Gaussian input, Z-matrix of N, CA and C with variables (Angstrom, degrees):
# hf/3-21g

backbone

0 1
 N
 C     1     B1
 C     2     B2     1     A1
 N     3     B3     2     A2     1     D1
 C     4     B4     3     A3     2     D2
 C     5     B5     4     A4     3     D3
 N     6     B6     5     A5     4     D4
 C     7     B7     6     A6     5     D5
 C     8     B8     7     A7     6     D6
 N     9     B9     8     A8     7     D7
 C    10    B10     9     A9     8     D8
 C    11    B11    10    A10     9     D9
 N    12    B12    11    A11    10    D10
 C    13    B13    12    A12    11    D11
 C    14    B14    13    A13    12    D12
 N    15    B15    14    A14    13    D13
 C    16    B16    15    A15    14    D14
 C    17    B17    16    A16    15    D15
 N    18    B18    17    A17    16    D16
 C    19    B19    18    A18    17    D17
 C    20    B20    19    A19    18    D18
 N    21    B21    20    A20    19    D19
 C    22    B22    21    A21    20    D20
 C    23    B23    22    A22    21    D21
 N    24    B24    23    A23    22    D22
 C    25    B25    24    A24    23    D23
 C    26    B26    25    A25    24    D24
 N    27    B27    26    A26    25    D25
 C    28    B28    27    A27    26    D26
 C    29    B29    28    A28    27    D27
 N    30    B30    29    A29    28    D28
 C    31    B31    30    A30    29    D29
 C    32    B32    31    A31    30    D30
 N    33    B33    32    A32    31    D31
 C    34    B34    33    A33    32    D32
 C    35    B35    34    A34    33    D33
 N    36    B36    35    A35    34    D34
 C    37    B37    36    A36    35    D35
 C    38    B38    37    A37    36    D36
 N    39    B39    38    A38    37    D37
 C    40    B40    39    A39    38    D38
 C    41    B41    40    A40    39    D39
 N    42    B42    41    A41    40    D40
 C    43    B43    42    A42    41    D41
 C    44    B44    43    A43    42    D42
 N    45    B45    44    A44    43    D43
 C    46    B46    45    A45    44    D44
 C    47    B47    46    A46    45    D45
 N    48    B48    47    A47    46    D46
 C    49    B49    48    A48    47    D47
 C    50    B50    49    A49    48    D48
 N    51    B51    50    A50    49    D49
 C    52    B52    51    A51    50    D50
 C    53    B53    52    A52    51    D51
 N    54    B54    53    A53    52    D52
 C    55    B55    54    A54    53    D53
 C    56    B56    55    A55    54    D54
 N    57    B57    56    A56    55    D55
 C    58    B58    57    A57    56    D56
 C    59    B59    58    A58    57    D57
 N    60    B60    59    A59    58    D58
 C    61    B61    60    A60    59    D59
 C    62    B62    61    A61    60    D60
 N    63    B63    62    A62    61    D61
 C    64    B64    63    A63    62    D62
 C    65    B65    64    A64    63    D63
 N    66    B66    65    A65    64    D64
 C    67    B67    66    A66    65    D65
 C    68    B68    67    A67    66    D66
 N    69    B69    68    A68    67    D67
 C    70    B70    69    A69    68    D68
 C    71    B71    70    A70    69    D69
 N    72    B72    71    A71    70    D70
 C    73    B73    72    A72    71    D71
 C    74    B74    73    A73    72    D72
 N    75    B75    74    A74    73    D73
 C    76    B76    75    A75    74    D74
 C    77    B77    76    A76    75    D75
 N    78    B78    77    A77    76    D76
 C    79    B79    78    A78    77    D77
 C    80    B80    79    A79    78    D78
 N    81    B81    80    A80    79    D79
 C    82    B82    81    A81    80    D80
 C    83    B83    82    A82    81    D81
 N    84    B84    83    A83    82    D82
 C    85    B85    84    A84    83    D83
 C    86    B86    85    A85    84    D84
 N    87    B87    86    A86    85    D85
 C    88    B88    87    A87    86    D86
 C    89    B89    88    A88    87    D87
 N    90    B90    89    A89    88    D88
 C    91    B91    90    A90    89    D89
 C    92    B92    91    A91    90    D90
 N    93    B93    92    A92    91    D91
 C    94    B94    93    A93    92    D92
 C    95    B95    94    A94    93    D93
 N    96    B96    95    A95    94    D94
 C    97    B97    96    A96    95    D95
 C    98    B98    97    A97    96    D96
 N    99    B99    98    A98    97    D97
 C   100   B100    99    A99    98    D98
 C   101   B101   100   A100    99    D99
 N   102   B102   101   A101   100   D100
 C   103   B103   102   A102   101   D101
 C   104   B104   103   A103   102   D102
 N   105   B105   104   A104   103   D103
 C   106   B106   105   A105   104   D104
 C   107   B107   106   A106   105   D105
 N   108   B108   107   A107   106   D106
 C   109   B109   108   A108   107   D107
 C   110   B110   109   A109   108   D108
 N   111   B111   110   A110   109   D109
 C   112   B112   111   A111   110   D110
 C   113   B113   112   A112   111   D111
 N   114   B114   113   A113   112   D112
 C   115   B115   114   A114   113   D113
 C   116   B116   115   A115   114   D114
 N   117   B117   116   A116   115   D115
 C   118   B118   117   A117   116   D116
 C   119   B119   118   A118   117   D117
 N   120   B120   119   A119   118   D118
 C   121   B121   120   A120   119   D119
 C   122   B122   121   A121   120   D120
 N   123   B123   122   A122   121   D121
 C   124   B124   123   A123   122   D122
 C   125   B125   124   A124   123   D123
 N   126   B126   125   A125   124   D124
 C   127   B127   126   A126   125   D125
 C   128   B128   127   A127   126   D126
 N   129   B129   128   A128   127   D127
 C   130   B130   129   A129   128   D128
 C   131   B131   130   A130   129   D129
 N   132   B132   131   A131   130   D130
 C   133   B133   132   A132   131   D131
 C   134   B134   133   A133   132   D132
 N   135   B135   134   A134   133   D133
 C   136   B136   135   A135   134   D134
 C   137   B137   136   A136   135   D135
 N   138   B138   137   A137   136   D136
 C   139   B139   138   A138   137   D137
 C   140   B140   139   A139   138   D138
 N   141   B141   140   A140   139   D139
 C   142   B142   141   A141   140   D140
 C   143   B143   142   A142   141   D141
 N   144   B144   143   A143   142   D142
 C   145   B145   144   A144   143   D143
 C   146   B146   145   A145   144   D144
 N   147   B147   146   A146   145   D145
 C   148   B148   147   A147   146   D146
 C   149   B149   148   A148   147   D147
 N   150   B150   149   A149   148   D148
 C   151   B151   150   A150   149   D149
 C   152   B152   151   A151   150   D150
 N   153   B153   152   A152   151   D151
 C   154   B154   153   A153   152   D152
 C   155   B155   154   A154   153   D153
 N   156   B156   155   A155   154   D154
 C   157   B157   156   A156   155   D155
 C   158   B158   157   A157   156   D156
 N   159   B159   158   A158   157   D157
 C   160   B160   159   A159   158   D158
 C   161   B161   160   A160   159   D159
 N   162   B162   161   A161   160   D160
 C   163   B163   162   A162   161   D161
 C   164   B164   163   A163   162   D162
 N   165   B165   164   A164   163   D163
 C   166   B166   165   A165   164   D164
 C   167   B167   166   A166   165   D165
 N   168   B168   167   A167   166   D166
 C   169   B169   168   A168   167   D167
 C   170   B170   169   A169   168   D168
 N   171   B171   170   A170   169   D169
 C   172   B172   171   A171   170   D170
 C   173   B173   172   A172   171   D171
 N   174   B174   173   A173   172   D172
 C   175   B175   174   A174   173   D173
 C   176   B176   175   A175   174   D174
 N   177   B177   176   A176   175   D175
 C   178   B178   177   A177   176   D176
 C   179   B179   178   A178   177   D177
 N   180   B180   179   A179   178   D178
 C   181   B181   180   A180   179   D179
 C   182   B182   181   A181   180   D180
 N   183   B183   182   A182   181   D181
 C   184   B184   183   A183   182   D182
 C   185   B185   184   A184   183   D183
 N   186   B186   185   A185   184   D184
 C   187   B187   186   A186   185   D185
 C   188   B188   187   A187   186   D186
 N   189   B189   188   A188   187   D187
 C   190   B190   189   A189   188   D188
 C   191   B191   190   A190   189   D189
 N   192   B192   191   A191   190   D190
 C   193   B193   192   A192   191   D191
 C   194   B194   193   A193   192   D192
 N   195   B195   194   A194   193   D193
 C   196   B196   195   A195   194   D194
 C   197   B197   196   A196   195   D195
 N   198   B198   197   A197   196   D196
 C   199   B199   198   A198   197   D197
 C   200   B200   199   A199   198   D198
 N   201   B201   200   A200   199   D199
 C   202   B202   201   A201   200   D200
 C   203   B203   202   A202   201   D201
 N   204   B204   203   A203   202   D202
 C   205   B205   204   A204   203   D203
 C   206   B206   205   A205   204   D204
 N   207   B207   206   A206   205   D205
 C   208   B208   207   A207   206   D206
 C   209   B209   208   A208   207   D207
 N   210   B210   209   A209   208   D208
 C   211   B211   210   A210   209   D209
 C   212   B212   211   A211   210   D210
 N   213   B213   212   A212   211   D211
 C   214   B214   213   A213   212   D212
 C   215   B215   214   A214   213   D213
 N   216   B216   215   A215   214   D214
 C   217   B217   216   A216   215   D215
 C   218   B218   217   A217   216   D216
 N   219   B219   218   A218   217   D217
 C   220   B220   219   A219   218   D218
 C   221   B221   220   A220   219   D219
 N   222   B222   221   A221   220   D220
 C   223   B223   222   A222   221   D221
 C   224   B224   223   A223   222   D222
 N   225   B225   224   A224   223   D223
 C   226   B226   225   A225   224   D224
 C   227   B227   226   A226   225   D225
 N   228   B228   227   A227   226   D226
 C   229   B229   228   A228   227   D227
 C   230   B230   229   A229   228   D228
 N   231   B231   230   A230   229   D229
 C   232   B232   231   A231   230   D230
 C   233   B233   232   A232   231   D231
 N   234   B234   233   A233   232   D232
 C   235   B235   234   A234   233   D233
 C   236   B236   235   A235   234   D234
 N   237   B237   236   A236   235   D235
 C   238   B238   237   A237   236   D236
 C   239   B239   238   A238   237   D237
 N   240   B240   239   A239   238   D238
 C   241   B241   240   A240   239   D239
 C   242   B242   241   A241   240   D240
 N   243   B243   242   A242   241   D241
 C   244   B244   243   A243   242   D242
 C   245   B245   244   A244   243   D243
 N   246   B246   245   A245   244   D244
 C   247   B247   246   A246   245   D245
 C   248   B248   247   A247   246   D246
 N   249   B249   248   A248   247   D247
 C   250   B250   249   A249   248   D248
 C   251   B251   250   A250   249   D249
 N   252   B252   251   A251   250   D250
 C   253   B253   252   A252   251   D251
 C   254   B254   253   A253   252   D252
 N   255   B255   254   A254   253   D253
 C   256   B256   255   A255   254   D254
 C   257   B257   256   A256   255   D255
 N   258   B258   257   A257   256   D256
 C   259   B259   258   A258   257   D257
 C   260   B260   259   A259   258   D258
 N   261   B261   260   A260   259   D259
 C   262   B262   261   A261   260   D260
 C   263   B263   262   A262   261   D261
 N   264   B264   263   A263   262   D262
 C   265   B265   264   A264   263   D263
 C   266   B266   265   A265   264   D264
 N   267   B267   266   A266   265   D265
 C   268   B268   267   A267   266   D266
 C   269   B269   268   A268   267   D267

   B1=1.4947
   B2=1.5319
   B3=1.3502
   B4=1.4807
   B5=1.4537
   B6=1.3093
   B7=1.4759
   B8=1.6886
   B9=1.3278
   B10=1.4100
   B11=1.4148
   B12=1.4231
   B13=1.4747
   B14=1.4655
   B15=1.3013
   B16=1.3576
   B17=1.5910
   B18=1.2727
   B19=1.4384
   B20=1.5677
   B21=1.3164
   B22=1.4693
   B23=1.5347
   B24=1.3410
   B25=1.3909
   B26=1.6097
   B27=1.3971
   B28=1.4060
   B29=1.5300
   B30=1.2970
   B31=1.4636
   B32=1.5812
   B33=1.2279
   B34=1.4737
   B35=1.5224
   B36=1.4026
   B37=1.4233
   B38=1.5836
   B39=1.2238
   B40=1.5328
   B41=1.5302
   B42=1.2195
   B43=1.5297
   B44=1.5102
   B45=1.3698
   B46=1.3633
   B47=1.6103
   B48=1.3084
   B49=1.4697
   B50=1.3943
   B51=1.2488
   B52=1.4473
   B53=1.5261
   B54=1.3008
   B55=1.3401
   B56=1.5080
   B57=1.3154
   B58=1.4732
   B59=1.4240
   B60=1.3367
   B61=1.4983
   B62=1.5357
   B63=1.2655
   B64=1.4815
   B65=1.4592
   B66=1.3824
   B67=1.3711
   B68=1.4568
   B69=1.3522
   B70=1.4541
   B71=1.4947
   B72=1.4584
   B73=1.3608
   B74=1.5780
   B75=1.3140
   B76=1.5168
   B77=1.7102
   B78=1.2021
   B79=1.5394
   B80=1.5990
   B81=1.2079
   B82=1.4862
   B83=1.5170
   B84=1.2920
   B85=1.4817
   B86=1.5895
   B87=1.2978
   B88=1.4695
   B89=1.4615
   B90=1.2710
   B91=1.4899
   B92=1.5640
   B93=1.4134
   B94=1.4732
   B95=1.5829
   B96=1.2230
   B97=1.5253
   B98=1.5532
   B99=1.3264
   B100=1.4691
   B101=1.6050
   B102=1.2623
   B103=1.3135
   B104=1.5980
   B105=1.2909
   B106=1.4601
   B107=1.5794
   B108=1.2845
   B109=1.4324
   B110=1.5766
   B111=1.3324
   B112=1.5494
   B113=1.5355
   B114=1.2330
   B115=1.3880
   B116=1.5078
   B117=1.3941
   B118=1.5011
   B119=1.5827
   B120=1.3397
   B121=1.5579
   B122=1.4965
   B123=1.2206
   B124=1.3604
   B125=1.5956
   B126=1.2913
   B127=1.5486
   B128=1.5261
   B129=1.3004
   B130=1.3762
   B131=1.5682
   B132=1.2908
   B133=1.3738
   B134=1.5274
   B135=1.3431
   B136=1.3990
   B137=1.5704
   B138=1.2984
   B139=1.5100
   B140=1.4995
   B141=1.3612
   B142=1.5105
   B143=1.5918
   B144=1.2654
   B145=1.5510
   B146=1.5782
   B147=1.2307
   B148=1.5303
   B149=1.5604
   B150=1.2626
   B151=1.4442
   B152=1.5144
   B153=1.3419
   B154=1.3730
   B155=1.5220
   B156=1.3849
   B157=1.3623
   B158=1.5501
   B159=1.2860
   B160=1.4779
   B161=1.5089
   B162=1.3767
   B163=1.4054
   B164=1.5677
   B165=1.2733
   B166=1.5290
   B167=1.5264
   B168=1.2039
   B169=1.3942
   B170=1.4963
   B171=1.4282
   B172=1.5152
   B173=1.4138
   B174=1.2711
   B175=1.4013
   B176=1.5136
   B177=1.1969
   B178=1.5353
   B179=1.4670
   B180=1.2935
   B181=1.3821
   B182=1.5444
   B183=1.2681
   B184=1.4198
   B185=1.5489
   B186=1.3353
   B187=1.4020
   B188=1.4681
   B189=1.3423
   B190=1.5053
   B191=1.5945
   B192=1.3422
   B193=1.4341
   B194=1.5192
   B195=1.1908
   B196=1.4805
   B197=1.4577
   B198=1.2102
   B199=1.6109
   B200=1.5315
   B201=1.4427
   B202=1.3704
   B203=1.5635
   B204=1.3827
   B205=1.5536
   B206=1.4812
   B207=1.3663
   B208=1.3799
   B209=1.5011
   B210=1.2948
   B211=1.5029
   B212=1.4475
   B213=1.4082
   B214=1.4021
   B215=1.6400
   B216=1.3123
   B217=1.4269
   B218=1.5579
   B219=1.3193
   B220=1.3736
   B221=1.5075
   B222=1.2937
   B223=1.4182
   B224=1.6494
   B225=1.2869
   B226=1.5324
   B227=1.4706
   B228=1.2825
   B229=1.4170
   B230=1.4963
   B231=1.3609
   B232=1.5001
   B233=1.4778
   B234=1.2751
   B235=1.4250
   B236=1.5464
   B237=1.4109
   B238=1.4453
   B239=1.6324
   B240=1.2787
   B241=1.4563
   B242=1.5498
   B243=1.4167
   B244=1.4646
   B245=1.4495
   B246=1.3072
   B247=1.5533
   B248=1.4908
   B249=1.3918
   B250=1.4441
   B251=1.5735
   B252=1.3553
   B253=1.5357
   B254=1.5133
   B255=1.2687
   B256=1.3767
   B257=1.4679
   B258=1.4140
   B259=1.4721
   B260=1.5392
   B261=1.3335
   B262=1.4421
   B263=1.5522
   B264=1.2707
   B265=1.4478
   B266=1.5094
   B267=1.3066
   B268=1.5621
   B269=1.5370
   A1=113.10
   A2=115.55
   A3=115.37
   A4=113.06
   A5=119.00
   A6=122.98
   A7=103.10
   A8=116.74
   A9=122.00
   A10=114.45
   A11=116.75
   A12=121.88
   A13=109.64
   A14=123.00
   A15=129.27
   A16=116.00
   A17=108.90
   A18=121.75
   A19=113.33
   A20=112.40
   A21=122.83
   A22=119.12
   A23=115.20
   A24=122.35
   A25=109.22
   A26=113.50
   A27=121.31
   A28=114.09
   A29=119.81
   A30=118.77
   A31=113.61
   A32=114.42
   A33=115.33
   A34=114.08
   A35=109.40
   A36=113.91
   A37=103.28
   A38=116.78
   A39=119.97
   A40=106.82
   A41=117.63
   A42=121.13
   A43=105.86
   A44=108.43
   A45=117.88
   A46=110.39
   A47=117.29
   A48=116.23
   A49=109.51
   A50=120.06
   A51=126.76
   A52=108.01
   A53=116.30
   A54=120.26
   A55=110.74
   A56=116.61
   A57=119.01
   A58=122.06
   A59=116.44
   A60=119.75
   A61=105.54
   A62=117.46
   A63=124.13
   A64=109.22
   A65=116.06
   A66=121.15
   A67=110.98
   A68=122.08
   A69=123.22
   A70=103.41
   A71=113.69
   A72=121.37
   A73=111.09
   A74=116.30
   A75=118.47
   A76=103.02
   A77=111.35
   A78=117.97
   A79=107.93
   A80=114.50
   A81=118.17
   A82=114.40
   A83=118.52
   A84=118.64
   A85=110.03
   A86=112.91
   A87=117.73
   A88=111.57
   A89=118.62
   A90=124.12
   A91=107.59
   A92=114.67
   A93=116.97
   A94=110.21
   A95=116.90
   A96=112.42
   A97=108.44
   A98=120.59
   A99=120.72
   A100=107.64
   A101=123.10
   A102=125.63
   A103=104.60
   A104=117.81
   A105=120.59
   A106=113.34
   A107=113.91
   A108=119.01
   A109=113.64
   A110=110.28
   A111=117.05
   A112=108.20
   A113=125.42
   A114=126.84
   A115=113.88
   A116=113.85
   A117=117.85
   A118=108.89
   A119=112.66
   A120=117.62
   A121=106.07
   A122=129.35
   A123=131.03
   A124=111.81
   A125=111.84
   A126=121.17
   A127=112.70
   A128=123.01
   A129=120.83
   A130=111.88
   A131=118.02
   A132=123.96
   A133=115.89
   A134=114.55
   A135=119.32
   A136=110.66
   A137=117.81
   A138=122.13
   A139=106.97
   A140=114.37
   A141=118.39
   A142=107.63
   A143=112.58
   A144=115.98
   A145=109.28
   A146=114.63
   A147=119.28
   A148=108.88
   A149=117.42
   A150=117.37
   A151=113.53
   A152=120.13
   A153=121.98
   A154=115.74
   A155=115.92
   A156=121.57
   A157=114.51
   A158=117.11
   A159=128.48
   A160=112.28
   A161=116.19
   A162=118.61
   A163=117.25
   A164=110.99
   A165=121.90
   A166=109.21
   A167=114.88
   A168=126.20
   A169=110.35
   A170=114.28
   A171=115.24
   A172=107.46
   A173=117.71
   A174=136.08
   A175=124.22
   A176=109.77
   A177=121.42
   A178=103.96
   A179=125.13
   A180=129.12
   A181=112.00
   A182=113.94
   A183=121.17
   A184=119.56
   A185=113.12
   A186=118.36
   A187=111.25
   A188=118.02
   A189=115.15
   A190=108.88
   A191=123.35
   A192=120.93
   A193=106.56
   A194=125.26
   A195=122.67
   A196=113.51
   A197=117.10
   A198=120.87
   A199=104.32
   A200=121.25
   A201=120.12
   A202=109.96
   A203=118.15
   A204=120.62
   A205=104.08
   A206=124.49
   A207=120.69
   A208=112.85
   A209=116.36
   A210=117.29
   A211=112.65
   A212=117.92
   A213=120.84
   A214=109.30
   A215=116.91
   A216=116.72
   A217=109.19
   A218=121.49
   A219=125.96
   A220=109.77
   A221=121.64
   A222=129.98
   A223=105.83
   A224=110.22
   A225=115.83
   A226=111.51
   A227=122.90
   A228=129.84
   A229=112.32
   A230=114.18
   A231=117.49
   A232=111.42
   A233=122.40
   A234=124.59
   A235=111.07
   A236=117.99
   A237=117.92
   A238=108.29
   A239=113.14
   A240=116.77
   A241=111.98
   A242=116.85
   A243=119.55
   A244=110.75
   A245=119.03
   A246=124.50
   A247=109.82
   A248=111.58
   A249=119.88
   A250=114.47
   A251=108.62
   A252=116.45
   A253=110.11
   A254=121.77
   A255=121.33
   A256=123.58
   A257=114.53
   A258=114.50
   A259=105.69
   A260=113.04
   A261=118.86
   A262=114.05
   A263=116.11
   A264=119.51
   A265=113.02
   A266=112.21
   A267=115.43
   A268=105.59
   D1=129.54
   D2=-178.37
   D3=-63.93
   D4=152.21
   D5=-178.50
   D6=-80.39
   D7=168.41
   D8=174.41
   D9=-57.56
   D10=-35.38
   D11=-179.80
   D12=-71.83
   D13=-36.39
   D14=176.45
   D15=-66.40
   D16=-26.17
   D17=175.93
   D18=-77.28
   D19=-12.99
   D20=-174.46
   D21=98.14
   D22=18.46
   D23=176.43
   D24=-126.39
   D25=73.06
   D26=-176.55
   D27=-68.70
   D28=-13.18
   D29=177.31
   D30=-98.46
   D31=-8.43
   D32=-177.36
   D33=-78.67
   D34=134.91
   D35=178.71
   D36=-153.97
   D37=154.62
   D38=-178.19
   D39=-135.10
   D40=121.05
   D41=173.61
   D42=-122.58
   D43=139.34
   D44=173.71
   D45=-82.07
   D46=137.82
   D47=179.90
   D48=-121.41
   D49=130.86
   D50=-177.36
   D51=-130.83
   D52=136.44
   D53=175.22
   D54=-172.44
   D55=167.92
   D56=169.52
   D57=-69.90
   D58=140.47
   D59=-177.33
   D60=-124.19
   D61=152.31
   D62=175.02
   D63=-132.35
   D64=-168.20
   D65=-175.43
   D66=-90.24
   D67=159.44
   D68=176.15
   D69=-64.37
   D70=136.12
   D71=174.05
   D72=89.99
   D73=5.38
   D74=-177.06
   D75=-60.72
   D76=141.02
   D77=-177.64
   D78=-63.41
   D79=131.83
   D80=178.87
   D81=-55.00
   D82=-25.90
   D83=179.00
   D84=-71.63
   D85=-33.15
   D86=176.52
   D87=-74.25
   D88=-39.22
   D89=177.67
   D90=-57.28
   D91=-51.70
   D92=-178.04
   D93=-65.73
   D94=-36.66
   D95=-179.42
   D96=-67.86
   D97=-42.03
   D98=-179.38
   D99=-64.72
   D100=-40.41
   D101=-175.63
   D102=-67.61
   D103=-41.82
   D104=179.07
   D105=-62.47
   D106=-41.77
   D107=179.24
   D108=-67.98
   D109=-39.14
   D110=175.61
   D111=-66.07
   D112=-40.50
   D113=173.19
   D114=-55.32
   D115=-44.74
   D116=-177.89
   D117=-62.68
   D118=-44.53
   D119=177.95
   D120=-66.14
   D121=-42.88
   D122=-173.83
   D123=-59.15
   D124=-38.32
   D125=178.77
   D126=-72.53
   D127=-18.52
   D128=-177.29
   D129=-67.58
   D130=136.86
   D131=179.70
   D132=-48.39
   D133=-45.58
   D134=-179.87
   D135=-64.50
   D136=-30.50
   D137=178.39
   D138=-70.14
   D139=-46.46
   D140=-175.88
   D141=-62.82
   D142=-42.74
   D143=-175.33
   D144=-65.01
   D145=-45.38
   D146=-178.16
   D147=-62.00
   D148=-41.62
   D149=174.87
   D150=-71.98
   D151=-32.03
   D152=170.76
   D153=-59.60
   D154=-42.25
   D155=179.02
   D156=-66.75
   D157=-17.04
   D158=172.79
   D159=-94.16
   D160=5.93
   D161=-176.85
   D162=60.21
   D163=38.59
   D164=-179.74
   D165=-123.82
   D166=148.58
   D167=172.54
   D168=-96.02
   D169=142.24
   D170=178.09
   D171=-98.52
   D172=135.90
   D173=159.34
   D174=45.70
   D175=144.95
   D176=171.41
   D177=-112.43
   D178=8.72
   D179=-178.22
   D180=56.26
   D181=48.65
   D182=175.62
   D183=-61.40
   D184=140.85
   D185=166.94
   D186=-92.09
   D187=161.29
   D188=-178.43
   D189=-53.42
   D190=-38.14
   D191=-178.45
   D192=-70.95
   D193=-47.40
   D194=-179.33
   D195=-62.80
   D196=-35.28
   D197=179.07
   D198=-67.34
   D199=-48.56
   D200=-178.56
   D201=-60.79
   D202=-34.92
   D203=179.86
   D204=-67.04
   D205=-43.30
   D206=-177.06
   D207=-64.70
   D208=-38.79
   D209=177.77
   D210=-63.76
   D211=-40.52
   D212=179.45
   D213=-69.23
   D214=-35.29
   D215=176.91
   D216=-62.33
   D217=-40.07
   D218=-177.99
   D219=-71.27
   D220=-36.80
   D221=-178.08
   D222=-61.88
   D223=-49.84
   D224=179.67
   D225=-65.33
   D226=-41.08
   D227=175.96
   D228=-56.74
   D229=-53.84
   D230=-179.51
   D231=-71.20
   D232=-35.58
   D233=175.70
   D234=-60.43
   D235=-45.89
   D236=178.86
   D237=-60.00
   D238=-45.51
   D239=-175.13
   D240=-64.12
   D241=-34.77
   D242=174.37
   D243=-64.33
   D244=-43.32
   D245=176.86
   D246=-56.33
   D247=-49.24
   D248=-174.41
   D249=-55.74
   D250=-37.49
   D251=-178.66
   D252=-99.11
   D253=20.86
   D254=169.91
   D255=96.46
   D256=2.20
   D257=-179.27
   D258=-67.35
   D259=145.99
   D260=179.33
   D261=-122.26
   D262=2.74
   D263=173.24
   D264=-144.89
   D265=119.17
   D266=-175.20
   D267=-114.20

C-alpha cells in the first residue's frame, strides 16, 4: 500500500493522542499529581509492551500544559485541513 507521501500528500500524518482529561477548573495540584502518576504507569515495562502490541508508542512525558498545547496544535491543524477541503461547520 502506498504511503501518504507517495500518494502526493507528503505533509499528511495522523497520530493518536491519548491522555488523562479532567474537568474545567481542576486544581493545578491535582492535574500535576495525575500526570505524575500516569507517567509512572507509562514507564512500566508491562505498559510499554501492551501498547507495543497494539502498535502504539508510549508517551512523550507530557505535563498538563504540554498536553494541552499538543491538543490545541492538533485542533488547529485539523481545522485548517477541514477548511481547505471545503468543510463549512466545525
